[in-house]
N, C-alpha and C positions, 0 to 999 in steps of 0.2 A: 965565690961571689954569688949571691942569691938573685934569681931572676924574678921572684915574686915581689910585688910592690908592698911597701909598708902599709899595713891595715891597722886601723885603730882597734885597740883592745877593748872588749866589753866583758862585763862580768857574766860568768856562765851560770845559767839557772837550769837545774835538772829537775824534770817532772816525771812522775811515774807514767808509763805507757798504759793506755786503757786495755782492758781484757780483750775487747773486740774492736780493732781499729776501724774507723769509718772510711769508706772509699774516697779517694781524692778525685775531684772533678777538674779535669785539665782545661776545659773550655766552657763557656756559658751554653746553656741549653737553647737550641734554636728550634722554632716551630717548623712545620712542613713548608710553609710559604716563605720562611726567612732563610732557609738553608740555601745558599747560593749554588752549591754543587748540585743539589737536587733540581733546582730551577733550571740550571744549565743543561742537565740531562733530559728533563721533561719537555722543555721548549724546543722541539725539533723544527727543522726547516719545513716549509710547505711541500717541498719536492722530495722529502725523505720518504722512503718506502719501508724502512726498518726501524723499529723502536729499540734503541740501545739501552734503555733504562728498564730494569726489572721492577715493575710496579708491584708494591706489596698488596696483599689481599685486603688490608684495611682501607687502602686508597681506592681499590676497585669497588668496594661495597659502600663507599662514602656516599651519603645522599646528596642530591642536587642542592646547590647553594646559590643565593642571589635572587633578584626579582624575576618574576615570570614575564614572558613577552606579552605586553598588553594588547597586541594586535592579533593574537592567536588564542583561541579557546582550547580547552582540553579536548573537546569533541573534534576539533580540526587537527589534532596531533601536536599542538603546542602546549606551552605552560609546563608546570612541574609534573602534573600527573598524566599528561597525554602521551599517546604513542602514535607514531607515524602509520598511515594506512598502508597495508600491503595487499589489500583487495579493493575492488571498486566500492564495496559496501562498508569498508572500515578496516579494522585490525583483527586478524585471525591469529590466535595464539596456538602454537604447535603443542600438541598433546599426544603422547603415545597411548594408544588404545587398540585392543585387538578387534578384528572384524566381528568375531562372535559377540563380544560385549557390546559393540556399537549396534549390531543388528538386534540384539535382545532389547536394548533400551529404546531403539527406534520402534520396534513392534509394540513395546509396552506403552509408549506415548501414543501411537496410532490407535491402539485398542482400549486403553484405560485412561488416557488423557494426562499421564504424568510420567516423569523419568527422573533418574538421579542427576543431581547437579554435579558435574565433574570438577568444579572448582571448590566445592565445599563438601567435606565428608559428612555423610548422614543427612544431607539436605536434598530437597526435591524441588522440581519446577513443574508447573501445570496445575491440574485439578487437585487441590489439597483435600477436598472431601473424599475423593477416591483413594488418596494416600492413607487417610485414616481408616477407610473402609477395608482396604486390602492389606493394610500394614506395610505399605511400601514395597510389596513383593512384585517381581517382574513376571512376565508371561511364562518363563521357564519354571519359576518357583510355584506358579499357580496351576501347573499341570496336575491332573487327577492322579491319585495313587493307583497301584495295580488293581486293587479290589474295586475301586470306583470305575476304572476303565472296563473291567470285566462286566460290572453291572450295566454299564452303558451299552456294551456290545450285545448283551443278552436281550436288550430291548429292540435290537435291530431285526428287520425282516431277513429271511433267508435269501441267499443269493440266487437260488433256483437252479433249474436244470438247463444247461446250454442247448439241449435238443428241443426244448419247448419254447416257442416264440410268443404265443399269447395264451391267456387263460391262467388257470390255477397252476402254480408251480413254475411259471415262466421265468426265464433267466433275467435277473436284474443286475447281478455283478456288483461293481462298486457304486451303482446308483440305488442300491437298496435303501429304503427309508426306514424310519423308526416308528414303532407302534405308538400312535396317539401322542406324538411328541411335538407336533408342529406348533401348537399354541404355547406349550411350555417353553420351547426354544425361543419363540418370539418374545415372550415375557422376559426370559433370562437375558436375551440380547439387549432389550430395552433398558433393563435395570443396570446392566454393566456399562451402559452409556456408549455402546458400539454404534458409531455413525459412519455413513459413507463419506469418503474423501471428497474434497471440493470438485474434483474432476472425474470421480468414479461413478459410472452409471451401470447398474446391474439390471439386466433384463432377462429374467427367467420365469418360467411358469412355476407357480407355487412349489412348496416343498423345501426340504433342508438339504444342504450339501453334505458330503461325507464328513467334513470337518465339524458339522454341527452348526454352522453359521447360516442363518436364514437370508436368502437373497431375494429382496423384494422387487417386484417388477417396476419399471419406470412408469411414471404417471402419464396417461394418455393426454392428447391435446384437448384443451377445453377453450371455448371461445364464448364471448358475450356473457350474458347472465345465466344462461341455461345450465352450464356445466358446474356451477358453484354449489357446494353443499351448504347446509344450514349453518354449520359451524364457521365456514368461511365468511358467510354473510354477516354473522355476528361479529367476527373480527374486523370486518370492513366498516369502520365507523369514523366519524369526524367530530371534532369539537371546535366551536368558534371561541377564540380567546381574546378577541378584540373588545374595545369599549362599546361599540354599537355596530350591529351587522348591517343596518341600513341608515342612510342619512335622511335629512328632512324631506327629500324628494323620492325616497324609496330606492336609492341606488346603493349597490354594494361596493366593495373595495376594487372591483374591476373597472369602475368608472375612472377615467384619467383625470386627476385633479387639475382644476383651472385656477386655483387661488395661489399659485406659486409664481415667483419672478421668472422662472424658467419655462419655456415652451416645450412641453413633452411630446408634441405632435409633429415637430419638424423632422426633416429627413435625417436619418442616422448617419453620422460622419460629416455633417455639414459645418461643424465647428472644429477649431484647433484644440488638440489635447495636450496636456502637460503631465509631468511626472508627479505622482503623489508624494507627499512629504511627511504627513503625520496621521495618526489614528484619531478618528472623531466619534466612533461609536462601537459598542460591543454587544453582541447577543450571546447568551449563555444557556439557553434552554435545552440544547442537545446534551446528552450524557456520554456519547461516544464519538468516534471520528466522523468528520464531515467528508462525505464521498462525492458530493456534487452540489454546485451552486448555479442557478440560472435566473437571470433577470427576465421579466415579462417582455416579450418582443415589442419593439418600437418605443414604448413609453418608459419602461424600466422602473415604474413606480411600485412594483411588487417583486419580491425576491422569493424564489423557491429553493429550499435546501433539503438534501437527502443525507441520511446519517446511518452509521452502523448500528444505531440503537433501534432500527427497524421502523422509524417514523419519518414522515415527510411534513415539513412545516412551511407555512407561508407568512412572510413578514412585510410590514409596511416600511418602505424606504424613506418616506417623507412624513411630515407632521410628528406624531408621537413615536414613530419607529418602534411600534409594538408588535408582538406576536399576534397575527390575525387568525390563523387556523392551524390545527394539528390534525394530521390524517394518519389513521391506523389501518393496516390491512395486510402487512407483511409480518412473517414470523421470524425472519432473519434479516441480516444487514441488507440495506438497499444499495445496489451497486451503481445505478445510474438513473438519471431523470432527463426528460426532454420535452420541451414545449412544442406544440404544433405551430403553424405559421402565424396565427393570430392570437395565440395564448389562451384560447378558450378551453383547451384540454391539454393535459400533459400525460406522459407515459413514464412508468416506473418499472425498474427491473430489480430483482432481489435474488439472494442466494437461496431462497426457498423455492427456486425454480419457477417462479411466477412472473409474468409481465402483465401489468394492469393499466388500463386507461381511466383517468380520473377527470371529473369536471372541476375546473379551477375555481369557479365561483362558489360552489356549494360543497365541494369535497366528496361528491358521490362517485362510486365506482361504476363505470360504464361498460367495462369489458375485462375479461380475464383470459389470458393466453399462456400456454405452456407446451413445451415439447418434451418435458421430462429431463431436460438439461439445464445447466446454469447459464442465464443470460449475463454477459459481461458488459455489453453496450447496447443501447437502443436509440434510434433516431427516427423521428417523424420526417416524412418527405417535406421539404421546405416549400414546394410549389403549391399554390392554392388549388390547382386542379387535382392534385394527389394528396390532399391533406388527410384523407381517410386511410392512407397506407403508411406503414412503418417497417423499418428493417431492424433486426436484432442479431448481434454477434454472439454466438453460443460457445460453450466450453468444449463441444464436440467437433470443433473446426468448421462448423457450418454457419452460413448467414441465411436467415429465414426472412421471408417477406409476408406480411399479413395485410388483409383488408378488413378494416374495422366495421364496415357495413355488413358484410356477410359473416365475419368472424372466421374466415377460412384462410388456410395457408396457400398463397398464390404462387410463390416462387421459392426456390432453394438454390443457394450458391455454395457449391461444395468443391473447392480446390485448395484451400489452405491446409497446412499440415500441423497446425497448432491452434490453441484457443484464440479467438478473435479479440483484439484489443480496441481498435478504433474503427469507426465508419464516418466518412466525411463526404458530403455531396459537393461536387465541383462542376465546372463547365456549364453554367446556367442550370444546374440541378439535373442535367441529363445523364451524368455519370457519377460514380462514387468511388472513393479510394478506401481500401481497407488494409490494416496491418495486423500482424498476428505474432504469437510466440514462436513461430517458425522463422523469425527474423527476415521476413520478406514483406514486400509491398505489392499489392495487386490493384489494378484499375478495372472497373466494370462498366458496361453499358447497363442502364437501369432496365430491368425486366429481361435481360439476356444473361443466362447463367454461365457464360464463358468469359474469362478475363481477357481484356484487350491489351493489357500490359502486365508484365511480371518482372519484378526487380528483386534480385537476391544476390548479394556480394559477400565474399568471405569476411570482409571487415565490418559488415553491418551487425548491429545489435537489435534486440527487440525494441520496438517503438510503441510506447504504452499510452500516449496521449497525442491528440492532434488539434490544430486550430487553423482555420482557413483565413487568409488575408482578406480584409474588406474589399480589395480590388478584384478578388477572385483569381489572381494570377499565381499565387504562391500557397503552399501548404507547409506549415511548420509542424515538426514532429519531435516529441520528447523522446530522445534515445536513452537507452539504459547505460550508456557509457559516459554519463554526466555531460551531455551536450545536446543542443537543439539543432537539428538539421532541417534544411529547407529543400523542397522539391517543387518543380513547376506543376501547376494544376491545369495545364492546357493539354494539347494533344500528345506531346512527347514524354511528359512526366519525368524529366531528367532532374537529377540532383544538382542544385546550385552550390558548387563547392566553395564559392567565394563567401557564402553566408553560413557561418557556424557560430552559435552563441554558447560561450563557455563562461566559467567562473562560479558555477553553482554545483551542488552535489545532490543527485536525485536517485542514484542506483539503489535498488531495493524497495523503492516506493513508486506508486503511480501518481506522479506529480502533474498537476494540471498546468496549462499555459493558455494565454489569451492575448489577442491583439487589441490595441486601442481602436476606437471606432474610426479614426482618420487614418489608421495604418502606420503611423509614425513610430509607435512603441510596441514592444513585445514584453509581456510580464510572465513570470513563472515563479513557482514556489521552490522550496529547498527543504531537505530533510533536517536541517538545523534550525528551521523556523524563519528563514529569511524570505523577504519579498524582493525579487530581482527584476530590474527594469532595464532593457537594452534599447538602443537606437536601432531600428530595423535597417536603416540605410548603411550605417557604418559598422554595425555589429559590436559597438562599444557599450559596455555596461555603464549606465548613467547613475543608477542609484541602487543601494542594497539596504533595505530596512529590516531590522530585527523585529519582526512582527510577533514572534512567540519567544520571549526570553528564556522560558523554561526548556528550550531545545526541543519542543514538540514540532514535528514535521508539518510544513504548510502544504496541504494536499490539494486544495481547490482555490482557484482565482478567477475572477470575472471583472471585466471593465463595464462601467455603467454606459448604456448606449447613448445617453443624452447629456451627461455631465462632461465637464472639461478634464477633470483629473480624479474622479472617484473610482476606487477599486475595492471590491469586497473579497475577503479571503476566508478560508475555512481550514482549521487545524486538526491535528491528530487528537487533540484533547477535547474536541467538540465545540470549541469557541469560534464564533464568526466575528470577524473584525472588519470595520469600514474605514477606509483611508481616503484622504483628500490631499 
């Protein structure tokens, strides 16, 4: 008996088998996202600590897919091309490089102004003219050959006899100079573009060092107009750029306008301020970064701007909002500017190691001051009785005080351990507070060179900018750890730990901050180009405006002293913007 069921019979058809049989597909092809087994293995539980699926290399190297986060830019670490910050200043990529290679490139950049680009083979960063001139060689490759070194040694004076102290044949040892090589070495150093560092100060009596580098002495202090050379006076010039220098009554732009709906003579802070919402005007005459913005005290109808292009400009805030005057007198970037109490004069500091007093109305230089160091911050004394005196924070850790009447250095405050960043007068202008790169805060009695308060904690960062509250009770400081801290500006100078303003990124830049005239709001810049406004009472960020869409850092900010909601900003690209 057969157990197989009866099957219908079909005619058999025999075909020849192909020479190379094709593979048989047993199941339909599934894509990576359609394979349920792979999906089950890849979608692990949130609490799992072990990945049980061996991810193929093709999946690991697969590019990101899907839309970018619209609320995060690439600079903030979001989007498809951004990276999360692993440092305060951004993202640092790990690169394996030997100490010798790094030091060689560092010395090449310091001496010749260029270095190899580690991310691109054969590329350079820095001074491209020197790259062409020296063929991209580093300082090690530029060393002289043995024959050249012997020729240089033959030109050197003999070391002398150690038994002879003075006179012919006296012992010179390693301090032996070269025969008639002083001027030649100076010319060679100038042609090679060797400059002093921003904080390097060489003070030696003429001659060349053993290495062949000429060390120039620091410039002596000059004051008033007597110490200026003819070349300096030629550089100190001014141009009037406005429509008319005088009005029909013979008045200049220093006259407070009376034809406005706003009273510019009222007391500052007597009206309620509001948060600015939109940009209303732009000034673009500067060619490099804006380093300082100051409104004329009391009225605010004139704006003073300093820039890294070594110029100072005066602008009309009302009427045509035009450029009124351009002042030339510095050879390097201007680091700070400051008005005196009535705005008739202003002070400028520059990286050319000069501090100069200017007449605001006609742009004439009234005084020149220098200690041979770089001034980082300058402030006129705000009291009318001391309007002829000013303080300057220098790169050599000192704060110097000058009298513009005699042009003499009257006081020196020397207790900081790093370059001075800020100087702020407090307590009815009888005291002042300073901050430095040594991450400390010191309070001083005016004219007494001994600090009355010293604050330095392990958690403190350098505080690069400062603003005093209109009430005089608080001092806001821009800290290098991306926050604004507040200290009491009275006797105890304690930190107010309940007030800390966060939400912006400033590390790596000296970002300015400013209070509204009524003291209700605090404004600051951002290295991504944002204008940030906080409520001072609640420390809540009220508004964040993208002032510079091209991601240029917003460096300077000032509130108008008489308007309700007008704020002026200056960017890293040299553009000044006016918000309302």
